[in-house]
N, C-alpha and C positions, 0 to 999 in steps of 0.2 A: 780473688780466689787463691789459695794457697798450696804449696806444693803437697802437702799433706792429703789434700782433698784430690788432687790428681793421683797420688799414690793409690788411695783407696778405691779409686773407679779402675785401675788396672785389674786385668784379669789375673795376673799373679805377681807377688811382689819379690819373686825370686831373682838373685842379681847373676848373670853367668860370669864367672870367674876364671881366670888361668893363673897359672905361676909364673913368675918372670922367667922361669927355665925352660918353659914349654916351647916347644919349637913353632916357628910362625905358620906351618904346614899343618899342625895340629890345631892352632887357633882357626886357621881358614877353613878346616873341616868343622870346626864346631859352630861357626859363622853362617855355614851354609848348610848343614844339617839342621839347625834350630831356625833357620831364616832369619836372623837377627843382623845387625849393623855394626857391633860393637861388643868387645868383651872387656873386662874390666881387669887389670893385671892386680893380684893380690897375693902377697906370699903366705898370708895366714886364712885367706878366705873370709877375713872381716874387715881389714883395712884396704884403701885404695891406693896403691903404689904407683898405677898409670892406666892408661886406656889404649887399646888399640883397636882401629875401624877398618872396614873394608878398604876405605879409601886411603888408610896409612899403607896397608899391606900393597894395594894397585899402585902407589908412587913411588915406592922403595922397589917394586918388583919393575917397574919400567925403567928405573934408574941403575938398577944393581944386576938385574938378572934373577932367574930361578934358583941360584945358589942361596939365595935369603931363605927359602921354605925350609933350610935345615938349621938356622940360625935360632938363638932363643929371642922370644918377643921382648925382652927388656933392652934388647938393642935397638928396637924402632917404635918402642911405645912412647906415647905422650908422657912425658913425665910430670910435667908443670900442669896439674889439673885445676880446672875450674869444677868448684862443686857448690852445692846449696843444701840447706836444712829443709826439715819440713816446714818451718814457718815462713820461709820465703814467699815473695809473690811470684804468682804465674808469670805476671808482666815482666817483673825485675828479670826472670830466668830467660822469657822468651828474648829480651833485651840482649842480655847475655851472649847467647847463642847465637843471634843474629849478628851481633858484632863480632863475635870472635869465630864467626864462620864454622859452627861445630853443630851436631845434631843430638849428641847423647851428654847428658849431665848425671856425674854420680851426686846423691844424696847423702851425706854424711854428717853426722854428729857425734860428738864425744870423740871421734878418729874412726869411728865405726861406720861402716859402708852398711846403709839401711834400706838403700833403694835406686833405682836408676829411672830417670825421666828423659824422654825424647822430645824432639822438637814436635812431633807428630802427637804425643801425649799433649804436651800444652796446647797445640792447636786445637784439638779434639775438645779439650775441656773447654777453651776459650768460645768455641762456635756453639758450644752447650750453653756456655752462660750468656751468650748474646740471644740464643733462641729464646731462653726463657724471660728475658728482659723485654723482648720484643712482645711476645704472647702477654706479659703482664701489661705492658704499655696498652697493648690493642684491647684488653680487658677494659682498662680503666677509660678510654676513650670512647667504648660501646658503653658503657655503663654496667659492665658485670661485677 
């Protein structure tokens, strides 16, 4: 299974972005309002400059206190992004997420942000694929 197949199965291909100068409080409000775990930081809405997750906010909040809420997200975002393309395999992406201990991966092609996949998206797709394989094998065994 490839990343583009996972993107097709998602209900929306929209990626929620914030500008590097947006306040952490604004990013947190977006995360809470949309019930999502991360925002991609983008200066132009098309490139991925960084990523900021709920976990990032909580970790910095615990260390530095509430004052971080009035600071820009670029001060706390993950700048060294791990990205994938539409043609990457789901298994490879799953391995990268597991090894890197992160749950969200921007899908980028030609420097342009085209989607975002989550660990949950990959696991759901993988489980669906395994269920189809199981059904096919059962059908073969039973002679259908």
